[in-house]
N, C-alpha and C positions, 0 to 999 in steps of 0.2 A: 834617393830619398834622404832627407836630413834627419838628424837626431833632435828629439825634444831637449830642452835644457837639462832636465833630470837624466835623460837617457845618455846624453854626452858626458855628464859628470860620472855616471856609473861606468860607462865605457872607458873613460880615462883611468878611473880607479882600478878597474879590472885589468887593463893592460899594464898598469904600473905594478900590479901584484904578480905578474908573470916574470919568471927569471929572464934576465936580459938576453940570454942566449936564444930564447925561444920567442921573444916579442915580435920580431920581424915576420916570423912565420904565422904566429897566432893572430896578430892584429887584423889582417885582411880576412882570415877565416871567420873570426868572431863577428866582424862587421857584416860579412855576406850572410851568415846565418841569422844575424839580428834583422837584416833587411827582409829575409825570407819570412821570419816570424811576424814582422810588422805587416807584410803583404798578406799573409794567411789570415790575419785578424781584420784586414781591411783598413789598417791604419794609414795615416798620411805622414807619420813621422815615427822614428824608432824610439820607443820608450824604455824604461828601466827593465820591465819584464822581458821585452824583446832582447835586450842586451844579455840578461842573465840566461835566457834560453839559448841564445847564440853561443855564449861561453860554454854552457854545458854541452851543447852539440859538438863544439870544436874540441872538447877535451877527450883525449884517448881514454878508452874504458879502464885501463889500469891506473889512471890518475883520478878517477871519479871520487874515491874516498877522500883523497887529499883536497879535492875541489870543494867538498862539503865544508871543510874547515875554513877554506878561503872565502867561501860565500858568507859564512858566519862573521868573519872579520870585516866583510863589506857591509854588514848589517842586513843580510838577506837570510831568511829562514829557508834552509834547504828542503824542509818538509813540503813546502809549497810546490816544489818541483820534483816530487818523488816519482811522478809519471815518466820522467826522462832521466832521472838520476839512477 
């Protein structure tokens, strides 16, 4: 499954915000979770919401509070995702 243009932009921004030491591990996890989210909603491409949900799902529980700040820096309202944060 491919990314929408906006989804790819968000994915790239999200990966760039991850510390370099963790990027190689996080990138495929976030992408796989984003694909799952797109499939669940019946989408034909991965959109911004799928990427954000994938990033949240891939983030360890002890890092979720820090992720909220990171989402804000990406222009995402964490309150929209309170069901999984």
